[in-house]
N, C-alpha and C positions, 0 to 999 in steps of 0.2 A: 204909777209904779213901774210901768214898762219903760217910760222915759228914763227913769232913774237907773234901771238895769242896763239900758243901752249906754248911758253915760259912764256907768261903772265898768261895763265891758269895754267901752272905748278907752277908758283910762287905763285899764289893765293892758290892753294891746299897746297903748302909747308908752306905758312904763316898760313893757317887754321890748318894744322896738328901741326905745331910748337906751335901755340897758345893753342890748346887743350892739347898738351904735357906739356907746361909750367903750365897751370892751374891744370892738373892732378898731376904734381910734387909738386906744392904748396899745393894742397889739402892733398896729402899723407904726406908731411912733417909736416903740421899742425896736422894731426891726430897722427902721431908718436910722435910729441912734446907733445901733450896733454896727450897721454898715458904714456909717460915717467914721466911727471910732476905729474900725478895722482898716479903713483907708488912710486915716491920718496917722495911725501908729502901726505901720506894717512891721512884721518881724524882721529885724536886722540880723542877717545870718552871721555877720562878722562879730556880733556880740553874744552869739550862742557859745556856751561853754562845751568844749570837747573833752570827753573823759579819756584819760590816758589808759593804755593797756596795762594790765597788772605786770609789775616788774619794771615799769618805766622809771628811769632815773632822771629827774628834772634838776638840772644844774642851778636853776634859779632858786630852788628850795634847798638843795643839798649839794653845793659845788664840791664838797670834799669827797663825794662818791664818784665824781667824774675822774677817771685816771689822767695823770699828767700827760702821758704820751698821746692820749686822744686830743686834748686841748692843744698840745704842741703841734701835732699833725695838722689839725684844723688851721692853726695859725700859719704854719709854713706853707701849706697848700694855698691858703688865701692870699698870701703876699708874693708867692713865687713868680719870678720873671726869668726868662731864659738867660743863659750866660751872654755876655756882650749885648745888653739890651739897648734898644733904640732910645732916643731921647723921650719919645712918647711913653715907652714902657718904663723908663726911669721916673718920669713925672708921675705915672700911675702908681708905681711902687712907693714913691715918697708920700703920695696922698694916703696910701693905705697905712703907712707907719707913722703918720703925723702925730697920732695920739701918744706915741712912745717918747716924743720930744728928744729924739736923738740928734746929735751934732752930725756934721757932714761925714766925719771919719767913721762913726758908728753906723750910720746909714749905709755907707759904702761897704763896710764889712758885712752887714746883714744882707745887702743886695747880692754881693758875691756868693755868700753862703746859700742864699735862696736859689741862685742859679745852679750851683752844684747840687743842691738838694733835689730840685725838680728834674735835673738831667738823670741822676741816679734813680729817682723815683720812677720816671717814665720807662727807663730801660728795665728795671727790675719788675715793674708792673707788667710789661709786655712778656717777659720771660715767665713770670709766675702764672700769667693767664693761660699760656700755652702748656705749662707743665702741671697745672692744678696744685701749686704749692699752697701751704697754709699762709696765714697772714702775719706770721712772726717777722717776716722781712720788713714789714711796715715799721714795727717798733724799732728794729735795728737801724734803719735809715734815719728815723727821727732822732733816735738816741745819738747817733754819730753827729748829726747836724747840730744838735743842742750842745753836745760836748765841744765841738769846734767853736761854737759861739761863746761858750763859757771861757775858753782859752783866749779868744781873740778880742772880745769886747772888754771894756774896763769893768771892774766890779760894779760900779754905779749903773752903767748901761745894762749889764746883765741882770741886775736887780730890777730895773725898769721893765725889762723883757719878761722876767719871771712874774712880776706883779701883773703885767698885762695878760699873761697866760692864765693867771688865776681869775682875772675878769672874764676871759673867754669861757671858762668853765661855767659861768652863770648863764651863758647863752646857748648851752648845749643841752639837748634832750637825748638820752640814750634809750632807744626802744628795743625791747628784746625781740629776737627772731620769733616768728610765729611757730607754733608747734607743728610738727610734721606728722 
């Protein structure tokens, strides 16, 4: 009977040790698996979704809420070259407006107007900066340039420009000023 007790006691210890070993192996294998998964699938920060501030207007979702003058300003500032541009500046300008599919005459008109626009913009910006003027001057300069373009471009070319500006609205996000 003593032998049998020792055998049972030994079996109990063996079962206990085996159970602990199995649990330990499972725990280690889960840890290793999670480590491998986290290394093979790191968090890609570029795919994280950023939440917009309340009041943000996303032109991709609601382009009609982006004011025309904002899109026109972004367009004119992005294509602007100085008056009497160098050949390199002219090439850069033509690359910027390629999407408009303008002929040489329309491109020349737009280049000339962009030179006038940026000159007036820079002069007015410098004056406004020193005198703390509000930003109404921006709308006026953009409006004047767009008015000149509507008079100088053919109706078809001006329609191309207006259509392009509508597309630009889809690329704009207007973020409200933070509360003070």
